[in-house]
C-alpha positions in Angstrom: 120.6 109.3 98.2 122.2 105.7 98.7 120.4 103.5 101.4 123.3 102.2 103.6 121.2 98.6 104.2 121.1 97.9 100.5 124.7 98.9 100.0 125.6 96.2 103.0 123.5 93.7 101.6 125.0 93.7 98.1 128.6 93.6 99.5 127.8 90.9 101.9 126.3 89.1 99.1 129.3 89.5 96.8 131.6 88.7 99.6 129.7 85.4 99.7 130.7 84.7 96.2 127.2 86.0 94.6 127.2 87.6 91.3 126.3 91.4 91.6 123.2 91.1 89.1 122.0 88.6 91.2 122.2 90.4 94.6 120.7 93.5 93.2 117.7 91.3 91.7 117.5 89.8 95.2 116.9 93.5 96.0 114.7 94.5 93.6 112.4 91.2 94.1 112.1 92.3 97.8 110.3 95.5 97.2 113.2 97.7 97.2 113.1 100.6 94.1 114.8 100.3 90.8 116.7 103.3 91.6 118.0 102.6 94.7 119.1 99.3 94.1 121.6 100.6 91.2 122.6 103.7 93.3 123.8 101.3 96.0 125.5 99.1 93.4 127.4 102.3 91.9 128.1 103.4 95.8 129.8 99.6 96.3 131.9 99.7 93.1 133.2 103.3 94.0 136.5 103.1 95.7 135.8 105.1 98.8 132.7 103.5 99.9 134.4 99.7 99.2 136.0 98.3 102.4 136.0 94.7 101.5 138.1 93.4 98.9 136.7 93.5 95.4 136.0 89.6 94.6 135.2 90.4 90.6 138.7 91.8 89.9 141.6 89.9 91.0 144.4 91.3 93.1 147.8 92.2 91.0 150.7 93.8 91.8 149.5 97.0 90.0 150.5 100.3 91.0 147.6 102.0 92.6 146.5 104.2 90.1 145.7 101.2 87.6 143.6 99.8 89.9 141.5 102.7 90.3 141.1 103.2 86.5 140.1 99.5 86.0 137.6 99.7 89.1 136.0 102.9 87.3 136.1 101.4 84.5 134.0 98.1 85.7 131.4 101.3 87.1 130.7 102.3 83.7 130.2 98.2 82.5 127.2 98.5 85.0 123.9 98.4 83.5 120.7 99.0 84.8 118.2 96.3 85.4 115.0 95.8 82.9 112.1 94.7 84.8 110.5 93.5 82.1 113.0 90.6 82.4 112.8 89.9 85.9 112.7 86.7 86.7 109.9 85.7 89.3 111.7 84.1 92.5 108.3 82.9 94.0 104.9 82.0 93.7 103.8 82.7 97.0 100.7 84.8 97.1 99.2 83.1 94.2 96.9 80.1 94.2 97.9 76.7 92.8 96.0 75.8 89.7 94.3 72.8 89.3 95.5 69.8 87.4 94.2 68.6 84.2 93.7 65.1 85.7 91.4 67.0 88.2 89.7 68.6 85.7 88.9 65.3 83.3 87.5 63.7 86.4 85.5 66.2 87.4 84.0 66.8 83.7 83.6 62.9 83.7 81.4 62.6 86.8 79.5 66.0 85.8 78.5 64.1 82.4 77.5 60.9 84.5 75.4 63.0 86.9 73.5 64.6 83.9 72.7 61.6 82.2 71.7 59.9 85.6 69.4 62.9 85.9 68.1 63.0 82.6 67.8 58.9 82.7 65.2 59.3 85.7 63.1 61.9 84.1 62.7 59.8 81.0 61.9 56.5 83.1 60.4 57.6 86.0 57.4 55.5 85.7 59.5 52.3 85.1 61.4 53.2 87.9 59.3 53.7 90.3 57.4 50.8 89.7 61.1 48.7 89.6 61.8 50.3 93.1 58.2 49.3 94.3 58.6 45.6 93.5 61.9 45.7 95.4 61.0 47.1 98.6 57.8 45.0 98.4 
């Protein structure tokens, strides 16, 4: 069954000059099922459903029968979308990854702190006498 909101959305996008394939990808990425989006696109291309003028085919002085044949041919050229080739529109919801410079800085700080800890353990007697002489 064709969902009217998808048909109307596709019709609106095409009327604004958006290619049908991009409009279909938008609905697919919005969470609609592939079958619903494809059914709506087929229904939109059928002559009895289209109320808006077709923006993909130029209006010529063809007889009505020839226009109907060309619209049928356009409907046959329609190819279903492949979800594996779907383009990711947004990275919303995924946390941003740390930058390489930040990782490098943190690694350097880690090595400095480990070096300081090792120095404190190795030279604790010398450090305590030096601090005692400074303090007083």
